[in-house]
VEXFI-335012 format. One record per residue (C-alpha): residue in three letters; chain; x, y, z. Coordinates in nm, 2 decimals. Layout:
BEGIN
  type  mol      xx      yy      zz
   ALA    A       X       Y       Z
...
//
This chain:
BEGIN
  type  mol      xx      yy      zz
   MET    A    2.49   -3.37    2.87
   LYS    A    2.25   -3.33    3.16
   LEU    A    1.95   -3.55    3.10
   SER    A    1.62   -3.48    3.27
   MET    A    1.45   -3.73    3.50
   ASN    A    1.26   -4.03    3.35
   THR    A    1.48   -4.03    3.04
   SER    A    1.83   -4.12    3.15
   ALA    A    1.74   -4.49    3.17
   LEU    A    1.60   -4.47    2.82
   ALA    A    1.91   -4.30    2.70
   LEU    A    2.13   -4.58    2.85
   MET    A    1.91   -4.84    2.68
   VAL    A    1.95   -4.67    2.35
   GLY    A    2.32   -4.62    2.39
   THR    A    2.37   -5.00    2.45
   GLY    A    2.25   -5.08    2.11
   LEU    A    1.89   -4.99    2.04
   LEU    A    1.97   -4.76    1.75
   LEU    A    1.68   -4.89    1.53
   ALA    A    1.37   -5.08    1.59
   ASN    A    1.28   -5.25    1.26
   THR    A    1.07   -5.52    1.40
   ALA    A    0.70   -5.55    1.47
   ASN    A    0.74   -5.47    1.84
   ALA    A    0.78   -5.09    1.81
   ALA    A    0.44   -5.03    1.96
   VAL    A    0.40   -4.99    2.33
   SER    A    0.17   -5.18    2.57
   ALA    A   -0.18   -5.05    2.65
   ASP    A   -0.07   -4.98    3.01
   LYS    A    0.20   -4.75    2.88
   ALA    A   -0.03   -4.59    2.63
   ASN    A   -0.27   -4.51    2.92
   GLN    A   -0.01   -4.26    3.04
   LEU    A   -0.11   -4.03    2.76
   GLY    A   -0.34   -3.78    2.91
   GLY    A   -0.22   -3.88    3.26
   SER    A    0.14   -3.84    3.35
   LEU    A    0.21   -3.76    2.99
   THR    A    0.04   -3.51    2.76
   PRO    A   -0.18   -3.64    2.49
   LEU    A    0.12   -3.62    2.25
   GLY    A    0.37   -3.77    2.49
   GLY    A    0.54   -3.48    2.67
   GLU    A    0.58   -3.49    3.05
   MET    A    0.27   -3.34    3.20
   ALA    A    0.45   -3.21    3.51
   GLY    A    0.68   -2.92    3.53
   ASN    A    1.03   -2.93    3.66
   GLY    A    0.96   -2.77    3.99
   GLY    A    1.12   -2.45    3.87
   ASP    A    1.10   -2.25    3.55
   ILE    A    0.91   -2.51    3.34
   PRO    A    0.54   -2.52    3.44
   ALA    A    0.30   -2.81    3.40
   TRP    A    0.13   -2.85    3.07
   THR    A   -0.24   -2.75    3.11
   GLY    A   -0.36   -2.79    2.76
   GLY    A   -0.17   -2.53    2.57
   ILE    A   -0.36   -2.26    2.37
   THR    A   -0.71   -2.39    2.33
   ARG    A   -0.87   -2.08    2.18
   ALA    A   -0.77   -1.77    1.99
   PRO    A   -0.74   -1.43    2.16
   ALA    A   -1.05   -1.20    2.15
   GLY    A   -1.08   -1.03    1.81
   TYR    A   -0.88   -1.28    1.61
   ARG    A   -1.02   -1.40    1.28
   ALA    A   -0.87   -1.66    1.05
   GLY    A   -0.66   -1.49    0.79
   MET    A   -0.51   -1.24    1.03
   PHE    A   -0.16   -1.25    1.16
   HIS    A   -0.17   -1.40    1.51
   PRO    A   -0.17   -1.16    1.80
   ASP    A    0.08   -1.24    2.07
   PRO    A   -0.11   -1.40    2.36
   PHE    A    0.19   -1.34    2.58
   ALA    A    0.26   -0.98    2.49
   ASP    A    0.27   -0.87    2.85
   ASP    A    0.56   -1.10    2.94
   LYS    A    0.88   -0.93    3.03
   VAL    A    1.24   -1.05    2.95
   LYS    A    1.37   -1.24    3.25
   PHE    A    1.73   -1.21    3.15
   ALA    A    1.95   -1.21    2.84
   ILE    A    2.22   -1.46    2.74
   THR    A    2.50   -1.27    2.57
   PRO    A    2.86   -1.33    2.45
   ALA    A    2.97   -1.21    2.80
   ASN    A    2.78   -1.46    3.01
   TYR    A    2.68   -1.75    2.78
   LYS    A    2.92   -2.00    2.94
   GLN    A    2.72   -1.98    3.26
   TYR    A    2.43   -2.14    3.07
   ALA    A    2.64   -2.39    2.86
   ASP    A    2.46   -2.69    2.99
   MET    A    2.13   -2.56    2.84
   LEU    A    2.27   -2.44    2.51
   THR    A    2.36   -2.65    2.20
   PRO    A    2.71   -2.64    2.06
   GLY    A    2.57   -2.44    1.77
   GLN    A    2.42   -2.17    2.00
   GLN    A    2.75   -2.15    2.19
   ALA    A    2.93   -2.11    1.86
   MET    A    2.70   -1.82    1.77
   PHE    A    2.79   -1.64    2.09
   GLY    A    3.16   -1.71    2.03
   LYS    A    3.14   -1.57    1.68
   TYR    A    2.91   -1.28    1.69
   LYS    A    2.94   -1.00    1.95
   THR    A    2.59   -0.88    1.86
   PHE    A    2.41   -1.22    1.92
   LYS    A    2.18   -1.23    2.21
   MET    A    1.90   -1.45    2.35
   ASN    A    1.62   -1.27    2.54
   VAL    A    1.48   -1.53    2.78
   TYR    A    1.11   -1.51    2.87
   PRO    A    0.89   -1.70    3.10
   THR    A    0.82   -2.06    2.97
   ARG    A    0.47   -2.09    2.82
   ARG    A    0.38   -2.45    2.72
   SER    A    0.15   -2.32    2.45
   ALA    A    0.16   -2.62    2.21
   SER    A   -0.17   -2.79    2.14
   ALA    A   -0.34   -3.00    1.87
   PRO    A   -0.70   -3.10    1.78
   LYS    A   -0.87   -3.35    1.99
   ARG    A   -0.89   -3.59    1.70
   THR    A   -0.51   -3.58    1.68
   TYR    A   -0.49   -3.67    2.05
   ASP    A   -0.73   -3.96    2.01
   PHE    A   -0.55   -4.11    1.71
   THR    A   -0.21   -4.06    1.88
   LYS    A   -0.32   -4.28    2.17
   ARG    A   -0.44   -4.54    1.93
   ASN    A   -0.12   -4.53    1.73
   ALA    A    0.09   -4.58    2.05
   THR    A   -0.02   -4.95    2.07
   GLN    A   -0.02   -5.04    1.70
   CYS    A    0.21   -4.82    1.49
   GLN    A    0.53   -4.99    1.37
   LEU    A    0.85   -4.91    1.19
   VAL    A    0.93   -5.12    0.88
   ASP    A    1.21   -5.14    0.63
   ASN    A    1.49   -5.05    0.87
   GLY    A    1.30   -4.74    0.99
   GLU    A    1.23   -4.60    0.64
   GLY    A    0.86   -4.67    0.66
   ILE    A    0.57   -4.70    0.91
   LYS    A    0.25   -4.91    0.91
   ASN    A   -0.07   -4.94    1.12
   CYS    A   -0.08   -4.56    1.18
   ALA    A   -0.35   -4.30    1.12
   GLU    A   -0.36   -3.92    1.15
   GLY    A   -0.19   -3.88    1.49
   ILE    A    0.17   -3.88    1.62
   PRO    A    0.29   -4.24    1.54
   PHE    A    0.52   -4.29    1.85
   PRO    A    0.42   -4.07    2.14
   ILE    A    0.63   -4.28    2.37
   PRO    A    0.94   -4.32    2.15
   GLN    A    1.19   -4.60    2.20
   ASN    A    1.46   -4.49    1.95
   GLY    A    1.58   -4.20    1.74
   TYR    A    1.39   -4.31    1.43
   GLU    A    1.06   -4.28    1.61
   VAL    A    1.13   -3.93    1.73
   ILE    A    1.21   -3.81    1.38
   TRP    A    0.90   -3.98    1.24
   ASN    A    0.70   -3.79    1.51
   HIS    A    0.83   -3.47    1.37
   LYS    A    0.77   -3.57    1.01
   LEU    A    0.41   -3.67    1.09
   LYS    A    0.32   -3.39    1.33
   PHE    A   -0.02   -3.25    1.25
   LYS    A    0.01   -2.95    1.01
   GLY    A   -0.35   -2.92    0.90
   VAL    A   -0.48   -3.12    0.60
   SER    A   -0.42   -2.86    0.34
   PHE    A   -0.23   -2.53    0.36
   SER    A   -0.09   -2.25    0.15
   ARG    A    0.19   -2.02    0.27
   PHE    A    0.45   -1.77    0.16
   ALA    A    0.80   -1.90    0.24
   ASN    A    1.00   -1.60    0.13
   GLN    A    1.38   -1.62    0.18
   ALA    A    1.66   -1.38    0.25
   ALA    A    2.03   -1.46    0.25
   PRO    A    2.19   -1.14    0.36
   SER    A    2.55   -1.03    0.29
   ALA    A    2.80   -0.95    0.57
   SER    A    2.66   -0.59    0.57
   GLY    A    2.30   -0.71    0.60
   ALA    A    2.20   -0.63    0.24
   PHE    A    1.96   -0.88    0.08
   THR    A    1.73   -0.95   -0.21
   LEU    A    1.41   -1.12   -0.10
   THR    A    1.32   -1.44   -0.29
   ARG    A    0.94   -1.47   -0.29
   LEU    A    0.81   -1.83   -0.27
   ARG    A    0.45   -1.96   -0.25
   GLU    A    0.41   -2.31   -0.12
   ASP    A    0.10   -2.53   -0.12
   GLY    A    0.07   -2.86    0.06
   LEU    A   -0.18   -3.15    0.10
   GLY    A   -0.11   -3.40    0.37
   LEU    A   -0.31   -3.72    0.30
   TYR    A   -0.20   -3.88    0.62
   TYR    A   -0.39   -3.61    0.82
   LYS    A   -0.71   -3.64    0.63
   PRO    A   -0.99   -3.80    0.84
   GLY    A   -1.04   -4.16    0.76
   ASN    A   -0.70   -4.22    0.61
   THR    A   -0.44   -4.46    0.73
   THR    A   -0.09   -4.55    0.62
   GLU    A   -0.24   -4.85    0.44
   ASN    A   -0.49   -4.67    0.21
   ILE    A   -0.30   -4.36    0.07
   ASN    A   -0.06   -4.54   -0.16
   ASP    A    0.25   -4.44    0.04
   ILE    A    0.19   -4.06   -0.02
   LEU    A    0.25   -3.86    0.30
   LEU    A    0.24   -3.52    0.14
   TYR    A    0.19   -3.34   -0.19
   PHE    A    0.40   -3.02   -0.20
   LYS    A    0.42   -2.75   -0.47
   GLN    A    0.65   -2.45   -0.46
   GLU    A    0.65   -2.15   -0.70
   VAL    A    0.91   -1.88   -0.73
   LEU    A    0.73   -1.54   -0.75
   GLY    A    1.04   -1.32   -0.76
   PRO    A    1.29   -1.18   -0.83
   ALA    A    1.22   -1.16   -1.20
   ARG    A    1.52   -1.37   -1.30
   LEU    A    1.38   -1.67   -1.11
   ALA    A    1.01   -1.61   -1.13
   GLY    A    0.80   -1.89   -1.28
   GLN    A    1.01   -2.18   -1.16
   VAL    A    0.79   -2.44   -1.00
   LEU    A    0.88   -2.75   -0.80
   LEU    A    0.64   -3.04   -0.73
   VAL    A    0.72   -3.31   -0.47
   HIS    A    0.53   -3.63   -0.38
   GLU    A    0.67   -3.72   -0.04
   SER    A    0.63   -4.08    0.06
   LEU    A    0.57   -4.27    0.38
   ASN    A    0.83   -4.53    0.29
   SER    A    1.14   -4.42    0.10
   VAL    A    1.24   -4.79    0.03
   LYS    A    0.91   -4.89   -0.14
   SER    A    0.83   -4.55   -0.29
   PRO    A    1.12   -4.30   -0.31
   ARG    A    1.04   -3.94   -0.32
   LYS    A    0.93   -3.82   -0.66
   ALA    A    0.99   -3.46   -0.78
   TRP    A    0.94   -3.26   -1.10
   VAL    A    1.04   -2.90   -1.19
   TYR    A    0.90   -2.66   -1.44
   ASN    A    1.14   -2.42   -1.61
   PRO    A    0.97   -2.12   -1.76
   GLY    A    1.25   -2.06   -2.01
   GLN    A    1.22   -2.40   -2.16
   ARG    A    0.84   -2.43   -2.09
   ARG    A    0.88   -2.79   -2.00
   VAL    A    0.83   -3.02   -1.70
   ARG    A    1.10   -3.26   -1.62
   LEU    A    1.18   -3.52   -1.35
   ALA    A    1.41   -3.39   -1.08
   PRO    A    1.59   -3.68   -0.92
   ASN    A    1.81   -3.46   -0.71
   VAL    A    1.55   -3.30   -0.50
   ALA    A    1.66   -3.49   -0.19
   TYR    A    1.93   -3.53    0.07
   ASP    A    2.20   -3.27    0.05
   ASN    A    2.13   -3.11   -0.28
   PRO    A    2.08   -2.73   -0.25
   GLY    A    1.73   -2.60   -0.19
   THR    A    1.56   -2.35   -0.43
   ALA    A    1.75   -2.02   -0.45
   THR    A    1.94   -2.07   -0.12
   ASP    A    2.29   -1.98   -0.23
   GLY    A    2.40   -2.32   -0.10
   LEU    A    2.30   -2.23    0.26
   ARG    A    2.02   -2.49    0.29
   THR    A    1.99   -2.84    0.16
   ASN    A    1.67   -3.00    0.05
   ASP    A    1.66   -3.22    0.36
   MET    A    1.69   -2.92    0.59
   THR    A    1.34   -2.80    0.48
   ASP    A    1.11   -2.80    0.78
   MET    A    1.43   -2.86    0.98
   PHE    A    1.44   -3.22    0.85
   ASN    A    1.24   -3.41    0.59
   GLY    A    1.28   -3.70    0.35
   ALA    A    1.46   -4.03    0.36
   MET    A    1.66   -4.13    0.67
   ASP    A    1.86   -4.41    0.52
   ARG    A    2.20   -4.25    0.50
   PHE    A    2.23   -4.20    0.88
   ASN    A    2.21   -4.39    1.20
   TRP    A    1.97   -4.22    1.44
   LYS    A    2.05   -4.25    1.81
   LEU    A    1.81   -4.13    2.08
   VAL    A    2.04   -3.96    2.34
   GLY    A    1.76   -3.87    2.59
   LYS    A    1.58   -3.55    2.70
   GLN    A    1.74   -3.23    2.81
   GLU    A    1.62   -2.89    2.94
   MET    A    1.74   -2.62    2.69
   TYR    A    1.68   -2.26    2.59
   VAL    A    1.49   -2.28    2.26
   PRO    A    1.31   -2.04    2.03
   TYR    A    0.94   -2.05    2.13
   ASN    A    0.62   -1.85    2.11
   SER    A    0.79   -1.62    1.85
   TYR    A    0.49   -1.40    1.79
   LYS    A    0.70   -1.08    1.77
   ALA    A    0.90   -1.21    1.48
   HIS    A    0.58   -1.34    1.32
   SER    A    0.39   -1.01    1.34
   GLY    A    0.25   -0.84    1.03
   ASN    A    0.33   -0.51    1.18
   ILE    A    0.70   -0.54    1.11
   LYS    A    0.89   -0.55    0.79
   VAL    A    1.14   -0.81    0.67
   LYS    A    1.41   -0.54    0.69
   ASP    A    1.33   -0.51    1.06
   LEU    A    1.41   -0.87    1.11
   ILE    A    1.72   -0.91    0.89
   ARG    A    2.05   -0.80    1.05
   PRO    A    2.41   -0.88    0.96
   ASN    A    2.51   -1.23    1.09
   HIS    A    2.17   -1.31    1.25
   LEU    A    1.81   -1.20    1.29
   ASN    A    1.73   -0.90    1.51
   PRO    A    1.76   -1.03    1.87
   GLU    A    1.50   -0.78    2.01
   LEU    A    1.23   -0.95    1.80
   MET    A    1.32   -1.31    1.91
   ARG    A    1.20   -1.50    2.21
   TYR    A    1.36   -1.79    2.39
   GLU    A    1.22   -2.01    2.67
   LEU    A    1.34   -2.30    2.88
   HIS    A    1.18   -2.63    2.75
   ARG    A    1.25   -3.00    2.75
   VAL    A    1.36   -3.14    2.42
   TRP    A    1.44   -3.49    2.29
   VAL    A    1.80   -3.51    2.16
   VAL    A    1.86   -3.73    1.86
   ASP    A    2.21   -3.77    1.72
   ALA    A    2.24   -3.88    1.35
   THR    A    2.57   -4.01    1.23
   LEU    A    2.65   -4.09    0.86
   LYS    A    2.66   -4.46    0.79
   PRO    A    2.98   -4.61    0.65
   GLY    A    2.99   -4.60    0.27
   LYS    A    2.71   -4.34    0.25
   ARG    A    2.75   -3.99    0.12
   HIS    A    2.62   -3.66    0.26
   ILE    A    2.78   -3.32    0.32
   ASN    A    2.72   -3.37    0.69
   SER    A    2.89   -3.64    0.88
   ARG    A    2.67   -3.58    1.18
   ARG    A    2.36   -3.38    1.28
   THR    A    2.21   -3.34    1.63
   PHE    A    1.84   -3.26    1.65
   TYR    A    1.66   -3.10    1.94
   VAL    A    1.29   -3.18    1.93
   ASP    A    1.02   -3.02    2.14
   GLU    A    0.85   -3.27    2.38
   ASP    A    0.51   -3.09    2.36
   SER    A    0.48   -3.06    1.98
   TRP    A    0.75   -3.28    1.82
   GLN    A    0.87   -2.98    1.63
   ILE    A    1.24   -2.98    1.56
   LEU    A    1.35   -2.65    1.72
   MET    A    1.73   -2.66    1.66
   VAL    A    1.99   -2.86    1.47
   ASP    A    2.37   -2.87    1.49
   HIS    A    2.53   -2.97    1.16
   TYR    A    2.89   -3.11    1.14
   ASP    A    3.11   -3.13    0.83
   GLY    A    3.30   -3.42    0.68
   GLN    A    3.58   -3.38    0.93
   GLY    A    3.34   -3.39    1.23
   LYS    A    3.37   -3.01    1.30
   LEU    A    3.07   -2.80    1.38
   TRP    A    2.96   -2.63    1.06
   ARG    A    2.61   -2.50    1.07
   PHE    A    2.34   -2.41    1.32
   SER    A    1.97   -2.41    1.25
   GLU    A    1.67   -2.30    1.45
   ALA    A    1.29   -2.28    1.40
   ALA    A    1.12   -1.99    1.57
   SER    A    0.77   -2.13    1.62
   ILE    A    0.43   -2.03    1.74
   ASN    A    0.09   -2.20    1.80
   TYR    A   -0.13   -2.13    1.50
   TYR    A   -0.43   -2.14    1.73
   GLU    A   -0.70   -2.15    1.46
   VAL    A   -0.60   -2.51    1.38
   PRO    A   -0.44   -2.55    1.64
   VAL    A   -0.08   -2.65    1.54
   PHE    A    0.26   -2.56    1.68
   TRP    A    0.49   -2.50    1.38
   ALA    A    0.77   -2.28    1.26
   THR    A    0.71   -1.92    1.16
   ILE    A    1.07   -1.85    1.06
   GLU    A    1.36   -2.10    0.99
   THR    A    1.72   -1.98    1.00
   HIS    A    2.03   -2.17    0.89
   HIS    A    2.37   -2.03    0.99
   ASP    A    2.70   -2.12    0.82
   LEU    A    2.95   -2.08    1.10
   LYS    A    3.24   -2.09    0.87
   SER    A    3.15   -1.83    0.61
   GLY    A    2.95   -1.61    0.85
   ARG    A    2.64   -1.61    0.62
   TYR    A    2.29   -1.73    0.70
   ILE    A    1.95   -1.77    0.53
   ALA    A    1.61   -1.70    0.68
   GLY    A    1.30   -1.86    0.54
   LEU    A    0.92   -1.85    0.58
   LEU    A    0.93   -1.46    0.59
   ASP    A    0.57   -1.38    0.53
   ASN    A    0.55   -1.06    0.74
   GLU    A    0.47   -0.85    0.43
   GLU    A    0.25   -1.11    0.27
   LYS    A   -0.05   -1.31    0.40
   PRO    A    0.00   -1.55    0.69
   PHE    A   -0.04   -1.93    0.67
   ASN    A   -0.37   -2.03    0.52
   PHE    A   -0.49   -2.35    0.68
   GLY    A   -0.83   -2.32    0.51
   PHE    A   -0.67   -2.36    0.17
   GLN    A   -0.86   -2.62   -0.03
   SER    A   -0.67   -2.86   -0.27
   ALA    A   -0.70   -3.21   -0.40
   PRO    A   -0.44   -3.47   -0.53
   SER    A   -0.53   -3.36   -0.89
   ASP    A   -0.38   -3.02   -0.81
   TYR    A   -0.04   -3.19   -0.77
   THR    A    0.02   -3.37   -1.10
   PRO    A    0.30   -3.29   -1.34
   GLN    A    0.04   -3.17   -1.60
   ASN    A   -0.09   -2.92   -1.34
   LEU    A    0.26   -2.81   -1.27
   ARG    A    0.30   -2.70   -1.64
   ASN    A   -0.03   -2.50   -1.61
   THR    A    0.09   -2.33   -1.29
   GLY    A    0.42   -2.22   -1.43
   VAL    A    0.30   -2.06   -1.75
   ARG    A    0.36   -1.68   -1.74
//
């Protein structure tokens, strides 16, 4: 793997044994933290470009395009950009150093797969408050309980200058997503012919960690309240899932409840974690693949490999548009390549390997995490025999009314069966609502029963 400058020494340090920082020295010095906003972006990316296709970061998108109003689908601020070149099954080996094994497998398997590469736009940005708290976190946030928890953190990215793989993944888990949101997370799992039945899902969330004034010490270990309701098809409608996601899976493991409309009762759901199948996914996505990765980390060792320049899904406003239909996106084997956009960016590479004696359907997963936003953009998944099995990617945009850089579509490809599932398909619904108002009382088991009655 070709590592970018300034990270190879870090990768060597990690490779020699720093797989986990579970002591109180995870924070960095004030001198290092002062790099944020200088040689590093406020969230920890490299401010400078690479002298070629990757430009310097100049603040990302700081205001919405003219005419945009909250509640609209987001107009493409880069609509005039032209395709620079296409990576295809005929030429992908020329770009192998900047493609994941999963991407290369997609080219090798599907003659119709293509990646249209556009100019790199470092559009990721976050609120100033997030930047301010990120700098404060850098000198005081710590990992605890073998990486399963954090302390002394508030609101911002916890480890903007990461020293190990656990810290990178925590940065993804704690990236700013707005305080409260509501969204449609519709799913399609097409057959080999491209036929599909759309599963309509509404999801609401409340992130206590992001609420002004909160810290990891005053929110009772609750990172996120999450509620998901199935709206269709009719045979599934009315099912509701409630999750209380914790900041420390050792002290406070994830709690989950489900409402079954047929039984009209709420019950605890101890299996909404790890590699249990997600809601209505045909077994193509596990619970811990939601948002590319979420939940407890204790079954894997997390090694920080370094940083690499890679072609990644980015600024995917065409696929996000409310002017297209879901059927325009869904194609046999993969999404419509003409609606996808790829750019060259630097990503942190984290390799997770299953611990001896632990159980998971994956023996290994490799994560590719955007340096500017801490969004996981791609994941390679390996089966129990160590063979490449699945490939995931998160087509992402800057939701510039917040602002936050986050996925607009997630796809998970089974490279053995040839099937895939696409989620967050809100094109024929309403877009993310970051102005949604909710409170902890909306995420109780009793409220779950009220939600699911039909």
